[in-house]
C-alpha atoms as one frame of an Amber mdcrd trajectory, in Angstrom:
protein
   0.070  -0.005  -0.093   1.286   3.659  -0.473   1.711   5.724   2.714   3.049
   8.949   3.773   6.264   8.383   5.729   8.537  10.994   7.740  12.114   9.535
   8.859  12.921  12.828  10.295  11.078  15.581  12.277  10.370  18.561  10.866
  11.587  17.373   7.017   9.419  16.694   4.159   7.628  13.531   4.279   7.785
  10.988   1.502   5.321   8.546  -0.180   6.291   5.032   0.044   4.875   1.806
  -0.834   4.673  -0.051   2.430   3.653  -3.765   3.163  -0.241  -4.237   3.546
  -1.408  -4.194   7.205  -2.134  -7.407   9.052  -5.324  -7.716  11.146  -5.428
  -8.762  14.772  -7.169 -11.835  15.355 -10.319 -10.202  16.046  -9.724  -7.061
  13.912 -10.148  -5.801  10.269  -8.278  -3.895   7.640 -10.358  -1.358   5.857
  -9.475   0.437   2.323  -8.751   4.320   2.749  -9.340   6.268  -0.156  -8.689
   9.863   1.159  -7.648  11.328   4.467  -6.662  14.637   5.793  -4.326  16.234
   8.131  -4.986  18.036  11.431  -2.926  20.324  13.672  -2.029  17.268  16.013
  -0.605  15.314  12.805   1.676  18.931  12.537   2.634  18.632  16.074   3.811
  14.978  15.441   5.363  15.661  12.292   7.525  18.661  13.819   8.784  16.358
  16.659   6.271  17.975  19.419   4.878  14.572  20.670   7.428  12.548  22.331
   5.129   9.308  21.879   6.073   9.204  18.212   9.068   6.979  17.059  10.627
   7.206  13.562  10.196   6.211  10.964   6.586   7.050  11.301   3.733   5.964
   8.763
């Protein structure tokens, strides 16, 4: 699948092909055709959220 990936905080993310996710035994994987970004995404990208590890998909 295609995904936006950032490998360094504050630098331009890239679009990469990554393996399809595997669902948990009681979970599902859904197809996403569109998405958006919000301010919390920006804070994560800039390194303001210490819970985010890199690389981040």
